[in-house]
VEXDREN-2710 file (C-alpha; in Angstrom, 1 decimal):
% VEXDREN-2710
k/r/px/py/pz
1/MET/75.6/57.8/63.1
2/LYS/79.0/59.2/64.6
3/CYS/78.3/61.9/66.9
4/HIS/81.4/64.5/67.6
5/ALA/81.3/67.1/70.5
6/ILE/82.1/70.4/69.7
7/LEU/83.4/73.6/72.0
8/VAL/80.6/76.1/71.9
9/ALA/82.2/79.3/71.8
10/THR/83.0/80.9/75.2
11/LEU/79.7/82.9/77.1
12/PHE/80.7/85.7/78.1
13/LEU/83.2/87.1/80.8
14/GLY/82.1/87.7/84.3
15/SER/84.7/89.6/85.8
16/SER/83.7/92.1/88.3
17/THR/82.0/94.3/85.2
18/LEU/78.5/94.3/85.4
19/SER/77.3/95.7/82.2
20/GLN/75.9/92.7/81.0
21/THR/72.9/93.2/78.5
22/VAL/69.9/90.9/77.9
23/ASP/71.5/89.1/75.4
24/LEU/74.4/88.1/77.7
25/GLU/72.0/86.9/79.7
26/LYS/69.8/84.4/78.4
27/TRP/73.8/83.3/77.7
28/ASN/74.4/82.5/81.1
29/THR/71.3/80.8/82.0
30/VAL/71.8/77.7/83.2
31/GLU/70.2/74.5/84.1
32/LEU/72.2/72.7/86.8
33/LEU/74.1/74.6/88.9
34/CYS/77.5/71.8/88.6
35/GLY/80.8/71.2/86.3
36/LYS/84.2/72.4/86.1
37/LEU/86.7/74.8/87.5
38/ILE/89.5/75.1/85.1
39/GLN/92.8/76.7/84.4
40/VAL/93.2/77.9/81.0
41/GLN/96.9/79.2/80.3
42/GLN/97.5/80.0/76.4
43/ILE/100.8/78.7/75.8
44/PRO/102.2/80.5/72.8
45/GLU/103.2/78.5/69.6
46/LYS/106.7/78.0/68.9
47/ARG/108.2/79.1/65.0
48/ARG/104.1/80.4/64.8
49/ALA/103.8/84.4/65.4
50/ASN/100.6/84.6/67.1
51/SER/99.8/81.5/67.3
52/PHE/98.9/80.1/71.1
53/THR/97.9/76.4/72.0
54/GLU/96.0/76.1/74.8
55/LYS/96.8/74.6/78.4
56/GLN/93.4/73.4/80.5
57/THR/94.3/72.4/84.4
58/PRO/91.3/71.4/86.8
59/ILE/91.4/73.5/89.3
60/LYS/90.7/71.2/93.1
61/ASN/90.0/72.6/96.7
62/ALA/88.7/76.1/95.1
63/THR/85.9/77.9/97.3
64/LEU/83.0/78.5/95.2
65/LEU/80.5/81.0/96.3
66/LEU/76.6/81.6/95.0
67/TYR/75.6/84.7/96.0
68/HIS/71.1/85.8/95.1
69/ARG/71.8/88.7/92.2
70/ASP/70.1/91.7/92.4
71/LYS/70.5/93.7/89.1
72/GLU/71.0/97.2/90.6
73/ALA/73.4/95.8/93.3
74/SER/77.5/95.0/92.3
75/CYS/78.2/91.4/93.4
76/CYS/78.7/90.3/96.7
77/THR/78.9/93.5/98.6
78/THR/74.5/93.3/99.7
79/GLU/73.2/90.1/98.4
80/SER/73.5/86.8/100.9
81/LEU/76.0/83.8/100.6
82/THR/73.4/81.2/99.0
83/ALA/75.5/78.3/99.0
84/GLU/79.4/77.5/99.3
85/THR/81.3/74.6/97.9
86/VAL/84.7/73.2/97.3
87/SER/85.7/72.0/94.1
88/ARG/87.1/68.0/94.0
89/LYS/90.2/66.8/92.3
90/ASP/89.0/66.8/89.7
91/GLY/87.6/70.5/89.2
92/SER/84.3/69.6/89.3
93/PHE/81.8/70.7/91.7
94/ALA/77.8/71.2/92.2
95/PHE/75.7/73.2/94.7
96/LYS/72.7/71.8/95.5
97/ASN/69.2/72.4/96.4
98/ILE/69.1/75.4/94.9
99/THR/66.3/78.0/94.0
100/SER/66.0/79.1/90.4
101/GLY/66.7/82.9/89.8
102/PRO/69.6/85.4/89.1
103/TYR/73.0/84.3/91.1
104/TRP/76.6/85.1/91.2
105/ILE/78.5/82.7/91.4
106/VAL/82.1/83.2/92.5
107/GLY/85.7/80.9/92.1
108/ARG/88.2/81.9/94.9
109/VAL/91.3/80.5/93.8
110/SER/94.4/81.5/95.7
111/GLY/93.5/83.6/97.4
112/THR/91.8/86.0/94.3
113/GLU/87.9/86.3/93.6
114/TYR/86.7/85.6/90.3
115/LYS/82.7/86.5/89.5
116/LEU/80.3/85.5/87.3
117/ALA/76.4/87.0/86.7
118/LEU/74.1/84.0/86.2
119/THR/70.8/82.6/85.7
120/TYR/69.6/79.2/87.1
121/LYS/66.8/78.3/85.0
122/PRO/66.4/73.7/86.5
123/ASP/65.4/72.3/83.3
124/SER/65.2/68.6/83.5
125/LYS/64.0/68.4/79.5
126/SER/67.2/70.3/78.5
127/GLY/69.1/67.0/79.1
128/ALA/72.0/69.0/80.6
129/THR/74.9/67.4/82.7
130/CYS/77.3/68.4/85.1
131/PRO/80.3/67.4/82.7
132/GLU/79.2/70.1/79.8
133/LEU/79.6/73.2/82.2
134/SER/83.3/74.2/82.3
135/TYR/83.3/77.2/84.2
136/GLU/87.2/78.8/83.2
137/LEU/89.9/81.2/84.6
138/LYS/91.0/82.8/81.7
139/ASN/93.1/85.7/81.2
140/GLY/92.2/87.0/84.9
141/GLU/88.0/86.3/84.1
142/LEU/85.6/83.3/85.2
143/GLN/83.9/82.8/81.6
144/LEU/81.3/80.2/80.9
145/THR/81.8/77.8/78.3
146/ARG/79.4/74.6/77.3
147/MET/80.6/71.4/75.4
148/VAL/77.1/70.5/73.0
149/GLN/77.2/67.1/70.8
150/VAL/76.0/66.9/67.2
151/ASP/75.2/64.4/65.4
END
C-alpha cells in the first residue's frame, strides 16, 4: 500500500496574544522540541484573482529561545530562559534535555521576535519525528504545522 504525506492544517498562530483556549493548548502540544523554521510567503497567482501559491524558505542562523511558560504571564517577561539554539542551513533545530511542561518558543529573525505558546509532553511511543514539525513564519506570526503520513 502506498503512503501519502499530507499537511495537517496550521495548528495556531503564536503571536503575542495570550488568549489561547484549552483546545488550542491540546493542538500546540508537541512530543519533541525540534523541527524546521521556515519562512512562508504568499505569492499572488497571475490571472487568478484571490489565488496564491506559497513559497517556503528555510530560515538559517535564526536564534531560537525556549522559556518556561506561566499561564498567567505574557511571554518572556518574568520567565527564565530554559534553552537556546540556532537553526541550521536547512532551518532545522533541536532543543536537548528539556523536561516536560508549558513553554514559549521564540524565534528571533532579523531583529524581530516571533512567539508561540506550546506544551512539551515527550512520548517515545508516538512515533513522531523532527522533520514532521515545522515552525512557520507566515503573515507575521509563528505557527506550528505538522506533516502526517497516512496509508
